PDB file as gemmi writes it, atoms N, CA and C in Angstrom:
CRYST1    1.000    1.000    1.000  90.00  90.00  90.00 P 1                      
ATOM      1  N   MET A   1      87.569 132.292  92.363  1.00  0.00           N  
ATOM      2  CA  MET A   1      87.326 133.081  93.372  1.00  0.00           C  
ATOM      3  C   MET A   1      88.012 132.888  94.714  1.00  0.00           C  
ATOM      4  N   SER A   2      88.526 134.021  95.330  1.00  0.00           N  
ATOM      5  CA  SER A   2      89.234 133.855  96.664  1.00  0.00           C  
ATOM      6  C   SER A   2      88.327 134.008  97.725  1.00  0.00           C  
ATOM      7  N   LEU A   3      88.495 133.153  98.731  1.00  0.00           N  
ATOM      8  CA  LEU A   3      87.662 133.327  99.785  1.00  0.00           C  
ATOM      9  C   LEU A   3      88.369 133.864 100.989  1.00  0.00           C  
ATOM     10  N   SER A   4      87.629 134.311 102.143  1.00  0.00           N  
ATOM     11  CA  SER A   4      88.235 134.828 103.299  1.00  0.00           C  
ATOM     12  C   SER A   4      88.768 133.593 104.003  1.00  0.00           C  
ATOM     13  N   ILE A   5      89.861 134.068 104.991  1.00  0.00           N  
ATOM     14  CA  ILE A   5      90.508 133.153 105.854  1.00  0.00           C  
ATOM     15  C   ILE A   5      89.575 132.304 106.596  1.00  0.00           C  
ATOM     16  N   GLN A   6      88.553 132.962 107.242  1.00  0.00           N  
ATOM     17  CA  GLN A   6      87.464 132.298 107.939  1.00  0.00           C  
ATOM     18  C   GLN A   6      86.752 131.285 107.264  1.00  0.00           C  
ATOM     19  N   GLN A   7      86.347 131.738 105.844  1.00  0.00           N  
ATOM     20  CA  GLN A   7      85.609 130.877 105.129  1.00  0.00           C  
ATOM     21  C   GLN A   7      86.328 129.462 104.909  1.00  0.00           C  
ATOM     22  N   VAL A   8      87.708 129.537 104.503  1.00  0.00           N  
ATOM     23  CA  VAL A   8      88.418 128.605 104.047  1.00  0.00           C  
ATOM     24  C   VAL A   8      88.809 127.633 105.480  1.00  0.00           C  
ATOM     25  N   MET A   9      88.892 128.277 106.625  1.00  0.00           N  
ATOM     26  CA  MET A   9      89.380 127.490 107.823  1.00  0.00           C  
ATOM     27  C   MET A   9      88.011 126.670 108.202  1.00  0.00           C  
ATOM     28  N   GLN A  10      86.653 127.063 107.915  1.00  0.00           N  
ATOM     29  CA  GLN A  10      85.588 126.365 108.162  1.00  0.00           C  
ATOM     30  C   GLN A  10      85.134 125.384 107.416  1.00  0.00           C  
ATOM     31  N   MET A  11      86.059 125.146 106.197  1.00  0.00           N  
ATOM     32  CA  MET A  11      85.796 123.986 105.413  1.00  0.00           C  
ATOM     33  C   MET A  11      86.489 122.674 105.803  1.00  0.00           C  
ATOM     34  N   SER A  12      85.892 121.644 105.446  1.00  0.00           N  
ATOM     35  CA  SER A  12      86.314 120.322 105.866  1.00  0.00           C  
ATOM     36  C   SER A  12      87.732 120.124 105.216  1.00  0.00           C  
ATOM     37  N   PRO A  13      88.565 119.330 105.644  1.00  0.00           N  
ATOM     38  CA  PRO A  13      90.002 119.066 105.020  1.00  0.00           C  
ATOM     39  C   PRO A  13      89.768 118.854 103.514  1.00  0.00           C  
ATOM     40  N   ASP A  14      88.795 117.942 103.178  1.00  0.00           N  
ATOM     41  CA  ASP A  14      88.647 117.634 101.737  1.00  0.00           C  
ATOM     42  C   ASP A  14      88.412 118.784 100.802  1.00  0.00           C  
ATOM     43  N   LYS A  15      87.457 119.627 101.469  1.00  0.00           N  
ATOM     44  CA  LYS A  15      87.092 120.953 100.682  1.00  0.00           C  
ATOM     45  C   LYS A  15      88.144 121.906 100.662  1.00  0.00           C  
ATOM     46  N   ARG A  16      89.063 121.978 101.774  1.00  0.00           N  
ATOM     47  CA  ARG A  16      90.149 122.751 101.513  1.00  0.00           C  
ATOM     48  C   ARG A  16      91.186 122.283 100.474  1.00  0.00           C  
ATOM     49  N   TYR A  17      91.301 120.862 100.497  1.00  0.00           N  
ATOM     50  CA  TYR A  17      92.114 120.305  99.446  1.00  0.00           C  
ATOM     51  C   TYR A  17      91.695 120.705  98.038  1.00  0.00           C  
ATOM     52  N   THR A  18      90.276 120.640  97.727  1.00  0.00           N  
ATOM     53  CA  THR A  18      89.834 121.065  96.370  1.00  0.00           C  
ATOM     54  C   THR A  18      90.038 122.541  96.308  1.00  0.00           C  
ATOM     55  N   TYR A  19      89.797 123.432  97.214  1.00  0.00           N  
ATOM     56  CA  TYR A  19      89.972 124.735  97.053  1.00  0.00           C  
ATOM     57  C   TYR A  19      91.504 124.953  96.722  1.00  0.00           C  
ATOM     58  N   LEU A  20      92.500 124.446  97.531  1.00  0.00           N  
ATOM     59  CA  LEU A  20      93.841 124.686  97.169  1.00  0.00           C  
ATOM     60  C   LEU A  20      94.130 124.319  95.683  1.00  0.00           C  
ATOM     61  N   LEU A  21      93.624 123.059  95.126  1.00  0.00           N  
ATOM     62  CA  LEU A  21      93.894 122.791  94.020  1.00  0.00           C  
ATOM     63  C   LEU A  21      93.396 123.842  92.898  1.00  0.00           C  
ATOM     64  N   GLU A  22      92.364 124.233  92.932  1.00  0.00           N  
ATOM     65  CA  GLU A  22      91.571 125.211  92.176  1.00  0.00           C  
ATOM     66  C   GLU A  22      92.412 126.550  92.215  1.00  0.00           C  
ATOM     67  N   GLN A  23      92.844 127.024  93.327  1.00  0.00           N  
ATOM     68  CA  GLN A  23      93.528 128.268  93.492  1.00  0.00           C  
ATOM     69  C   GLN A  23      94.880 128.117  92.790  1.00  0.00           C  
ATOM     70  N   ALA A  24      95.539 126.898  93.134  1.00  0.00           N  
ATOM     71  CA  ALA A  24      96.852 126.779  92.598  1.00  0.00           C  
ATOM     72  C   ALA A  24      96.941 126.979  91.168  1.00  0.00           C  
ATOM     73  N   LYS A  25      95.893 126.381  90.469  1.00  0.00           N  
ATOM     74  CA  LYS A  25      95.796 126.178  89.076  1.00  0.00           C  
ATOM     75  C   LYS A  25      95.554 127.642  88.449  1.00  0.00           C  
ATOM     76  N   VAL A  26      94.512 128.417  89.142  1.00  0.00           N  
ATOM     77  CA  VAL A  26      94.335 129.668  88.633  1.00  0.00           C  
ATOM     78  C   VAL A  26      95.687 130.667  88.923  1.00  0.00           C  
ATOM     79  N   GLY A  27      96.183 130.741  90.028  1.00  0.00           N  
ATOM     80  CA  GLY A  27      97.167 131.559  90.282  1.00  0.00           C  
ATOM     81  C   GLY A  27      98.662 131.042  89.855  1.00  0.00           C  
ATOM     82  N   GLN A  28      98.557 129.692  89.613  1.00  0.00           N  
ATOM     83  CA  GLN A  28     100.028 129.145  89.105  1.00  0.00           C  
ATOM     84  C   GLN A  28     101.091 129.052  90.091  1.00  0.00           C  
ATOM     85  N   GLN A  29     100.478 129.168  91.478  1.00  0.00           N  
ATOM     86  CA  GLN A  29     101.563 129.097  92.507  1.00  0.00           C  
ATOM     87  C   GLN A  29     100.953 128.445  93.949  1.00  0.00           C  
ATOM     88  N   LEU A  30     101.798 127.980  94.721  1.00  0.00           N  
ATOM     89  CA  LEU A  30     101.486 127.446  95.942  1.00  0.00           C  
ATOM     90  C   LEU A  30     102.380 128.331  96.938  1.00  0.00           C  
ATOM     91  N   TRP A  31     101.966 128.196  98.281  1.00  0.00           N  
ATOM     92  CA  TRP A  31     102.661 129.094  99.256  1.00  0.00           C  
ATOM     93  C   TRP A  31     103.036 127.900 100.419  1.00  0.00           C  
ATOM     94  N   ILE A  32     104.250 128.259 100.899  1.00  0.00           N  
ATOM     95  CA  ILE A  32     104.930 127.609 101.876  1.00  0.00           C  
ATOM     96  C   ILE A  32     105.358 128.492 102.903  1.00  0.00           C  
ATOM     97  N   LEU A  33     105.636 127.898 104.297  1.00  0.00           N  
ATOM     98  CA  LEU A  33     106.468 128.778 105.191  1.00  0.00           C  
ATOM     99  C   LEU A  33     107.817 128.514 105.336  1.00  0.00           C  
ATOM    100  N   THR A  34     108.747 129.486 105.353  1.00  0.00           N  
ATOM    101  CA  THR A  34     110.093 129.333 105.566  1.00  0.00           C  
ATOM    102  C   THR A  34     110.689 129.934 106.760  1.00  0.00           C  
ATOM    103  N   ASP A  35     111.727 129.242 107.364  1.00  0.00           N  
ATOM    104  CA  ASP A  35     112.496 129.921 108.510  1.00  0.00           C  
ATOM    105  C   ASP A  35     114.022 129.800 108.067  1.00  0.00           C  
ATOM    106  N   GLU A  36     114.756 129.994 108.841  1.00  0.00           N  
ATOM    107  CA  GLU A  36     116.157 130.037 108.597  1.00  0.00           C  
ATOM    108  C   GLU A  36     116.738 128.651 108.202  1.00  0.00           C  
ATOM    109  N   HIS A  37     116.038 127.616 108.276  1.00  0.00           N  
ATOM    110  CA  HIS A  37     116.461 126.288 107.866  1.00  0.00           C  
ATOM    111  C   HIS A  37     115.873 126.018 106.492  1.00  0.00           C  
ATOM    112  N   GLY A  38     114.883 126.781 105.945  1.00  0.00           N  
ATOM    113  CA  GLY A  38     114.163 126.243 104.783  1.00  0.00           C  
ATOM    114  C   GLY A  38     112.709 126.129 105.002  1.00  0.00           C  
ATOM    115  N   SER A  39     112.005 125.189 104.358  1.00  0.00           N  
ATOM    116  CA  SER A  39     110.627 125.031 104.403  1.00  0.00           C  
ATOM    117  C   SER A  39     110.326 124.498 105.685  1.00  0.00           C  
ATOM    118  N   VAL A  40     109.285 125.016 106.463  1.00  0.00           N  
ATOM    119  CA  VAL A  40     108.742 124.430 107.733  1.00  0.00           C  
ATOM    120  C   VAL A  40     108.139 123.075 107.471  1.00  0.00           C  
ATOM    121  N   MET A  41     108.541 122.143 108.348  1.00  0.00           N  
ATOM    122  CA  MET A  41     107.835 120.847 108.382  1.00  0.00           C  
ATOM    123  C   MET A  41     106.906 120.644 109.488  1.00  0.00           C  
ATOM    124  N   LEU A  42     105.779 119.810 109.068  1.00  0.00           N  
ATOM    125  CA  LEU A  42     105.023 119.445 110.374  1.00  0.00           C  
ATOM    126  C   LEU A  42     105.083 117.801 110.347  1.00  0.00           C  
ATOM    127  N   ASN A  43     104.660 117.258 111.600  1.00  0.00           N  
ATOM    128  CA  ASN A  43     104.744 115.901 111.797  1.00  0.00           C  
ATOM    129  C   ASN A  43     103.223 115.579 112.008  1.00  0.00           C  
ATOM    130  N   SER A  44     102.880 114.577 111.189  1.00  0.00           N  
ATOM    131  CA  SER A  44     101.410 113.830 111.439  1.00  0.00           C  
ATOM    132  C   SER A  44     101.956 112.574 112.237  1.00  0.00           C  
ATOM    133  N   GLU A  45     100.930 111.798 112.596  1.00  0.00           N  
ATOM    134  CA  GLU A  45     101.219 110.490 113.318  1.00  0.00           C  
ATOM    135  C   GLU A  45     102.377 109.633 112.741  1.00  0.00           C  
ATOM    136  N   ASP A  46     102.471 109.713 111.440  1.00  0.00           N  
ATOM    137  CA  ASP A  46     103.393 108.762 110.875  1.00  0.00           C  
ATOM    138  C   ASP A  46     104.253 109.342 109.769  1.00  0.00           C  
ATOM    139  N   GLU A  47     103.938 110.676 109.384  1.00  0.00           N  
ATOM    140  CA  GLU A  47     104.728 111.162 108.191  1.00  0.00           C  
ATOM    141  C   GLU A  47     105.264 112.436 108.633  1.00  0.00           C  
ATOM    142  N   ASP A  48     106.334 112.861 107.972  1.00  0.00           N  
ATOM    143  CA  ASP A  48     106.911 114.315 107.955  1.00  0.00           C  
ATOM    144  C   ASP A  48     106.406 114.987 106.749  1.00  0.00           C  
ATOM    145  N   CYS A  49     105.806 116.128 106.801  1.00  0.00           N  
ATOM    146  CA  CYS A  49     105.019 116.742 105.857  1.00  0.00           C  
ATOM    147  C   CYS A  49     105.509 118.336 105.584  1.00  0.00           C  
ATOM    148  N   VAL A  50     105.386 118.603 104.303  1.00  0.00           N  
ATOM    149  CA  VAL A  50     105.531 120.062 104.061  1.00  0.00           C  
ATOM    150  C   VAL A  50     104.029 120.679 103.951  1.00  0.00           C  
ATOM    151  N   PRO A  51     103.835 121.719 104.769  1.00  0.00           N  
ATOM    152  CA  PRO A  51     102.377 122.270 104.589  1.00  0.00           C  
ATOM    153  C   PRO A  51     102.419 123.208 103.518  1.00  0.00           C  
ATOM    154  N   VAL A  52     101.280 123.186 102.753  1.00  0.00           N  
ATOM    155  CA  VAL A  52     101.056 124.328 101.553  1.00  0.00           C  
ATOM    156  C   VAL A  52      99.713 124.739 101.594  1.00  0.00           C  
ATOM    157  N   TRP A  53      99.651 126.141 101.115  1.00  0.00           N  
ATOM    158  CA  TRP A  53      98.497 126.789 101.237  1.00  0.00           C  
ATOM    159  C   TRP A  53      98.182 127.546  99.771  1.00  0.00           C  
ATOM    160  N   PRO A  54      97.092 127.739  99.578  1.00  0.00           N  
ATOM    161  CA  PRO A  54      96.718 128.471  98.293  1.00  0.00           C  
ATOM    162  C   PRO A  54      97.063 130.021  98.225  1.00  0.00           C  
ATOM    163  N   ASP A  55      97.143 130.554  99.219  1.00  0.00           N  
ATOM    164  CA  ASP A  55      97.747 131.950  99.115  1.00  0.00           C  
ATOM    165  C   ASP A  55      98.497 132.531 100.470  1.00  0.00           C  
ATOM    166  N   LYS A  56      99.054 133.603 100.167  1.00  0.00           N  
ATOM    167  CA  LYS A  56      99.945 134.245 101.265  1.00  0.00           C  
ATOM    168  C   LYS A  56      99.312 134.307 102.475  1.00  0.00           C  
ATOM    169  N   ALA A  57      97.966 134.914 102.544  1.00  0.00           N  
ATOM    170  CA  ALA A  57      97.295 135.284 103.687  1.00  0.00           C  
ATOM    171  C   ALA A  57      97.051 133.847 104.765  1.00  0.00           C  
ATOM    172  N   LEU A  58      96.676 132.832 103.852  1.00  0.00           N  
ATOM    173  CA  LEU A  58      96.383 131.634 104.701  1.00  0.00           C  
ATOM    174  C   LEU A  58      97.678 131.046 105.082  1.00  0.00           C  
ATOM    175  N   ALA A  59      98.844 131.170 104.484  1.00  0.00           N  
ATOM    176  CA  ALA A  59     100.142 130.791 104.968  1.00  0.00           C  
ATOM    177  C   ALA A  59     100.539 131.628 106.231  1.00  0.00           C  
ATOM    178  N   GLU A  60     100.368 132.812 106.084  1.00  0.00           N  
ATOM    179  CA  GLU A  60     100.686 133.787 107.397  1.00  0.00           C  
ATOM    180  C   GLU A  60      99.645 133.525 108.429  1.00  0.00           C  
ATOM    181  N   TYR A  61      98.454 133.250 108.179  1.00  0.00           N  
ATOM    182  CA  TYR A  61      97.664 132.848 109.335  1.00  0.00           C  
ATOM    183  C   TYR A  61      98.146 131.746 110.344  1.00  0.00           C  
ATOM    184  N   TRP A  62      98.852 130.750 109.764  1.00  0.00           N  
ATOM    185  CA  TRP A  62      99.456 129.625 110.304  1.00  0.00           C  
ATOM    186  C   TRP A  62     100.653 130.078 111.081  1.00  0.00           C  
ATOM    187  N   ALA A  63     101.305 131.016 110.759  1.00  0.00           N  
ATOM    188  CA  ALA A  63     102.597 131.548 111.307  1.00  0.00           C  
ATOM    189  C   ALA A  63     102.226 132.287 112.607  1.00  0.00           C  
ATOM    190  N   THR A  64     101.983 131.494 113.589  1.00  0.00           N  
ATOM    191  CA  THR A  64     101.741 131.847 114.948  1.00  0.00           C  
ATOM    192  C   THR A  64     102.675 131.140 115.826  1.00  0.00           C  
ATOM    193  N   GLU A  65     102.803 131.497 117.099  1.00  0.00           N  
ATOM    194  CA  GLU A  65     103.275 130.804 118.313  1.00  0.00           C  
ATOM    195  C   GLU A  65     104.913 130.285 117.840  1.00  0.00           C  
ATOM    196  N   ASP A  66     104.996 128.995 117.744  1.00  0.00           N  
ATOM    197  CA  ASP A  66     106.458 128.562 117.253  1.00  0.00           C  
ATOM    198  C   ASP A  66     106.865 129.026 115.845  1.00  0.00           C  
ATOM    199  N   TRP A  67     105.789 129.347 114.990  1.00  0.00           N  
ATOM    200  CA  TRP A  67     106.121 129.677 113.746  1.00  0.00           C  
ATOM    201  C   TRP A  67     106.021 131.206 113.392  1.00  0.00           C  
ATOM    202  N   VAL A  68     106.066 132.084 114.240  1.00  0.00           N  
ATOM    203  CA  VAL A  68     105.703 133.394 114.218  1.00  0.00           C  
ATOM    204  C   VAL A  68     106.931 134.249 113.361  1.00  0.00           C  
ATOM    205  N   ASP A  69     107.995 133.767 113.479  1.00  0.00           N  
ATOM    206  CA  ASP A  69     109.247 133.972 112.719  1.00  0.00           C  
ATOM    207  C   ASP A  69     109.338 133.618 111.304  1.00  0.00           C  
ATOM    208  N   CYS A  70     108.311 132.735 110.899  1.00  0.00           N  
ATOM    209  CA  CYS A  70     108.405 132.220 109.484  1.00  0.00           C  
ATOM    210  C   CYS A  70     107.817 133.200 108.454  1.00  0.00           C  
ATOM    211  N   LYS A  71     108.277 133.032 107.374  1.00  0.00           N  
ATOM    212  CA  LYS A  71     107.900 134.002 106.191  1.00  0.00           C  
ATOM    213  C   LYS A  71     107.142 133.096 105.070  1.00  0.00           C  
ATOM    214  N   ALA A  72     105.948 133.613 104.632  1.00  0.00           N  
ATOM    215  CA  ALA A  72     105.350 132.937 103.454  1.00  0.00           C  
ATOM    216  C   ALA A  72     106.200 133.116 102.195  1.00  0.00           C  
ATOM    217  N   LYS A  73     106.265 132.158 101.566  1.00  0.00           N  
ATOM    218  CA  LYS A  73     107.166 132.089 100.158  1.00  0.00           C  
ATOM    219  C   LYS A  73     106.305 131.508  99.024  1.00  0.00           C  
ATOM    220  N   ALA A  74     106.164 132.110  98.018  1.00  0.00           N  
ATOM    221  CA  ALA A  74     105.419 131.548  96.851  1.00  0.00           C  
ATOM    222  C   ALA A  74     106.427 130.582  96.127  1.00  0.00           C  
ATOM    223  N   ILE A  75     105.759 129.421  95.694  1.00  0.00           N  
ATOM    224  CA  ILE A  75     106.502 128.500  94.823  1.00  0.00           C  
ATOM    225  C   ILE A  75     105.677 128.374  93.485  1.00  0.00           C  
ATOM    226  N   SER A  76     106.320 128.576  92.331  1.00  0.00           N  
ATOM    227  CA  SER A  76     105.374 128.673  90.939  1.00  0.00           C  
ATOM    228  C   SER A  76     104.957 127.204  90.746  1.00  0.00           C  
ATOM    229  N   LEU A  77     103.850 126.948  90.257  1.00  0.00           N  
ATOM    230  CA  LEU A  77     103.314 125.621  90.058  1.00  0.00           C  
ATOM    231  C   LEU A  77     104.308 124.715  89.333  1.00  0.00           C  
ATOM    232  N   SER A  78     105.015 125.421  88.298  1.00  0.00           N  
ATOM    233  CA  SER A  78     105.892 124.543  87.432  1.00  0.00           C  
ATOM    234  C   SER A  78     107.196 124.217  88.263  1.00  0.00           C  
ATOM    235  N   ASP A  79     107.634 124.974  89.203  1.00  0.00           N  
ATOM    236  CA  ASP A  79     108.670 124.530  90.054  1.00  0.00           C  
ATOM    237  C   ASP A  79     108.320 123.514  90.961  1.00  0.00           C  
ATOM    238  N   TRP A  80     107.056 123.631  91.518  1.00  0.00           N  
ATOM    239  CA  TRP A  80     106.579 122.463  92.457  1.00  0.00           C  
ATOM    240  C   TRP A  80     106.578 121.399  91.594  1.00  0.00           C  
ATOM    241  N   LEU A  81     106.017 121.392  90.473  1.00  0.00           N  
ATOM    242  CA  LEU A  81     105.812 119.980  89.874  1.00  0.00           C  
ATOM    243  C   LEU A  81     107.286 119.454  89.274  1.00  0.00           C  
ATOM    244  N   ASP A  82     108.068 120.224  88.918  1.00  0.00           N  
ATOM    245  CA  ASP A  82     109.297 119.869  88.323  1.00  0.00           C  
ATOM    246  C   ASP A  82     110.481 119.506  89.433  1.00  0.00           C  
ATOM    247  N   ARG A  83     110.462 120.277  90.516  1.00  0.00           N  
ATOM    248  CA  ARG A  83     111.432 120.122  91.584  1.00  0.00           C  
ATOM    249  C   ARG A  83     110.965 119.666  92.894  1.00  0.00           C  
ATOM    250  N   TRP A  84     109.929 120.211  93.442  1.00  0.00           N  
ATOM    251  CA  TRP A  84     109.525 119.905  94.688  1.00  0.00           C  
ATOM    252  C   TRP A  84     108.801 118.418  94.724  1.00  0.00           C  
ATOM    253  N   THR A  85     108.091 118.097  93.810  1.00  0.00           N  
ATOM    254  CA  THR A  85     107.581 116.612  93.783  1.00  0.00           C  
ATOM    255  C   THR A  85     108.584 115.719  93.879  1.00  0.00           C  
ATOM    256  N   PRO A  86     109.494 115.577  93.070  1.00  0.00           N  
ATOM    257  CA  PRO A  86     110.618 114.628  93.092  1.00  0.00           C  
ATOM    258  C   PRO A  86     111.323 114.683  94.322  1.00  0.00           C  
ATOM    259  N   GLY A  87     111.534 115.922  94.844  1.00  0.00           N  
ATOM    260  CA  GLY A  87     112.567 116.091  96.134  1.00  0.00           C  
ATOM    261  C   GLY A  87     111.589 115.485  97.297  1.00  0.00           C  
ATOM    262  N   LEU A  88     110.284 115.743  97.263  1.00  0.00           N  
ATOM    263  CA  LEU A  88     109.414 115.232  98.444  1.00  0.00           C  
ATOM    264  C   LEU A  88     109.408 113.660  98.285  1.00  0.00           C  
ATOM    265  N   ILE A  89     109.448 113.148  97.060  1.00  0.00           N  
ATOM    266  CA  ILE A  89     109.446 111.699  96.906  1.00  0.00           C  
ATOM    267  C   ILE A  89     110.791 111.109  97.381  1.00  0.00           C  
ATOM    268  N   ASP A  90     111.769 111.620  96.934  1.00  0.00           N  
ATOM    269  CA  ASP A  90     113.220 111.173  97.309  1.00  0.00           C  
ATOM    270  C   ASP A  90     113.306 111.269  98.869  1.00  0.00           C  
ATOM    271  N   ASP A  91     112.823 112.349  99.396  1.00  0.00           N  
ATOM    272  CA  ASP A  91     113.038 112.363 100.848  1.00  0.00           C  
ATOM    273  C   ASP A  91     111.900 111.738 101.584  1.00  0.00           C  
ATOM    274  N   ASP A  92     110.989 111.019 101.038  1.00  0.00           N  
ATOM    275  CA  ASP A  92     109.919 110.263 101.682  1.00  0.00           C  
ATOM    276  C   ASP A  92     109.171 111.296 102.644  1.00  0.00           C  
ATOM    277  N   LEU A  93     108.771 112.431 102.005  1.00  0.00           N  
ATOM    278  CA  LEU A  93     107.951 113.472 102.583  1.00  0.00           C  
ATOM    279  C   LEU A  93     106.558 113.563 101.979  1.00  0.00           C  
ATOM    280  N   TYR A  94     105.580 114.057 102.725  1.00  0.00           N  
ATOM    281  CA  TYR A  94     104.359 114.195 102.338  1.00  0.00           C  
ATOM    282  C   TYR A  94     103.809 115.546 102.526  1.00  0.00           C  
ATOM    283  N   VAL A  95     102.876 115.894 101.822  1.00  0.00           N  
ATOM    284  CA  VAL A  95     102.220 117.376 101.771  1.00  0.00           C  
ATOM    285  C   VAL A  95     101.040 117.284 102.621  1.00  0.00           C  
ATOM    286  N   VAL A  96     101.015 118.391 103.567  1.00  0.00           N  
ATOM    287  CA  VAL A  96      99.749 118.648 104.245  1.00  0.00           C  
ATOM    288  C   VAL A  96      99.191 119.884 103.796  1.00  0.00           C  
ATOM    289  N   VAL A  97      97.793 119.703 103.303  1.00  0.00           N  
ATOM    290  CA  VAL A  97      97.138 120.675 102.420  1.00  0.00           C  
ATOM    291  C   VAL A  97      96.314 121.529 103.274  1.00  0.00           C  
ATOM    292  N   CYS A  98      96.867 122.795 103.280  1.00  0.00           N  
ATOM    293  CA  CYS A  98      95.973 124.073 103.843  1.00  0.00           C  
ATOM    294  C   CYS A  98      95.765 123.672 105.431  1.00  0.00           C  
ATOM    295  N   PRO A  99      96.688 123.402 106.182  1.00  0.00           N  
ATOM    296  CA  PRO A  99      96.240 122.912 107.612  1.00  0.00           C  
ATOM    297  C   PRO A  99      95.584 124.135 108.301  1.00  0.00           C  
ATOM    298  N   ASN A 100      94.637 123.574 109.192  1.00  0.00           N  
ATOM    299  CA  ASN A 100      93.771 124.451 109.929  1.00  0.00           C  
ATOM    300  C   ASN A 100      94.469 124.235 111.425  1.00  0.00           C  
ATOM    301  N   PRO A 101      94.822 125.389 112.159  1.00  0.00           N  
ATOM    302  CA  PRO A 101      95.415 125.304 113.474  1.00  0.00           C  
ATOM    303  C   PRO A 101      94.458 124.608 114.440  1.00  0.00           C  
ATOM    304  N   ALA A 102      93.186 124.477 114.064  1.00  0.00           N  
ATOM    305  CA  ALA A 102      92.171 123.974 115.162  1.00  0.00           C  
ATOM    306  C   ALA A 102      92.036 122.383 114.854  1.00  0.00           C  
ATOM    307  N   GLU A 103      92.558 121.890 113.802  1.00  0.00           N  
ATOM    308  CA  GLU A 103      92.287 120.413 113.332  1.00  0.00           C  
ATOM    309  C   GLU A 103      93.429 119.933 112.519  1.00  0.00           C  
ATOM    310  N   ASP A 104      93.416 118.572 112.475  1.00  0.00           N  
ATOM    311  CA  ASP A 104      94.461 118.023 111.421  1.00  0.00           C  
ATOM    312  C   ASP A 104      94.231 118.443 110.157  1.00  0.00           C  
ATOM    313  N   GLY A 105      95.219 118.567 109.209  1.00  0.00           N  
ATOM    314  CA  GLY A 105      95.102 118.828 107.873  1.00  0.00           C  
ATOM    315  C   GLY A 105      95.067 117.333 107.026  1.00  0.00           C  
ATOM    316  N   LEU A 106      94.680 117.500 105.921  1.00  0.00           N  
ATOM    317  CA  LEU A 106      94.672 116.244 104.961  1.00  0.00           C  
ATOM    318  C   LEU A 106      96.112 116.165 104.620  1.00  0.00           C  
ATOM    319  N   VAL A 107      96.543 115.082 104.776  1.00  0.00           N  
ATOM    320  CA  VAL A 107      97.809 114.556 104.403  1.00  0.00           C  
ATOM    321  C   VAL A 107      97.900 113.721 103.174  1.00  0.00           C  
ATOM    322  N   VAL A 108      98.683 114.214 102.083  1.00  0.00           N  
ATOM    323  CA  VAL A 108      98.606 113.651 100.715  1.00  0.00           C  
ATOM    324  C   VAL A 108     100.020 113.100 100.234  1.00  0.00           C  
ATOM    325  N   ASP A 109     100.062 112.067  99.464  1.00  0.00           N  
ATOM    326  CA  ASP A 109     101.223 111.516  98.965  1.00  0.00           C  
ATOM    327  C   ASP A 109     101.670 112.567  97.727  1.00  0.00           C  
ATOM    328  N   PRO A 110     102.839 112.710  97.754  1.00  0.00           N  
ATOM    329  CA  PRO A 110     103.329 113.822  96.713  1.00  0.00           C  
ATOM    330  C   PRO A 110     102.983 113.283  95.224  1.00  0.00           C  
ATOM    331  N   ASP A 111     102.969 112.099  94.994  1.00  0.00           N  
ATOM    332  CA  ASP A 111     102.559 111.582  93.745  1.00  0.00           C  
ATOM    333  C   ASP A 111     101.103 112.007  93.422  1.00  0.00           C  
ATOM    334  N   MET A 112     100.146 111.762  94.378  1.00  0.00           N  
ATOM    335  CA  MET A 112      98.760 112.106  94.191  1.00  0.00           C  
ATOM    336  C   MET A 112      98.504 113.478  94.092  1.00  0.00           C  
ATOM    337  N   PHE A 113      99.145 114.249  94.836  1.00  0.00           N  
ATOM    338  CA  PHE A 113      99.081 115.790  94.779  1.00  0.00           C  
ATOM    339  C   PHE A 113      99.590 116.148  93.504  1.00  0.00           C  
ATOM    340  N   ASP A 114     100.654 115.700  92.815  1.00  0.00           N  
ATOM    341  CA  ASP A 114     101.224 115.990  91.678  1.00  0.00           C  
ATOM    342  C   ASP A 114     100.028 115.657  90.570  1.00  0.00           C  
ATOM    343  N   GLU A 115      99.413 114.596  90.551  1.00  0.00           N  
ATOM    344  CA  GLU A 115      98.598 114.142  89.543  1.00  0.00           C  
ATOM    345  C   GLU A 115      97.264 115.028  89.589  1.00  0.00           C  
ATOM    346  N   ASP A 116      96.865 115.436  90.924  1.00  0.00           N  
ATOM    347  CA  ASP A 116      95.745 116.326  91.149  1.00  0.00           C  
ATOM    348  C   ASP A 116      95.892 117.639  90.500  1.00  0.00           C  
ATOM    349  N   LEU A 117      97.132 118.030  90.703  1.00  0.00           N  
ATOM    350  CA  LEU A 117      97.479 119.649  90.347  1.00  0.00           C  
ATOM    351  C   LEU A 117      97.768 119.515  88.551  1.00  0.00           C  
ATOM    352  N   ARG A 118      98.014 118.499  88.066  1.00  0.00           N  
ATOM    353  CA  ARG A 118      98.093 118.309  86.622  1.00  0.00           C  
ATOM    354  C   ARG A 118      96.698 118.087  85.894  1.00  0.00           C  
ATOM    355  N   ARG A 119      95.809 117.827  86.736  1.00  0.00           N  
ATOM    356  CA  ARG A 119      94.458 117.569  86.047  1.00  0.00           C  
ATOM    357  C   ARG A 119      93.754 118.836  85.516  1.00  0.00           C  
TER     358      ARG A 119                                                      
END                                                                             
């Protein structure tokens, strides 16, 4: 079941994580934002992160201000698991799950994210 942007943004970071996992498994894809340099990156206090969303509308909701020129891009779940996870690990990057512009998102190690997507 797909929820509205407002419903998802009102969830806690943990609930957004669970929602993203459920939607990724059903739709067999994740969404990222891209610009002319590739995937958009966010920085937490200690990690460089790739933000991911469960659908295009939520990714585009983030694309404001500094990211207004970014485009939402779908990544198939198989590509994510086969290519993105190893690439993130090799580059020492993390995943920030369905970030909310009003608060910090949940930062997840790519190995853990991979395991949760495969369950």
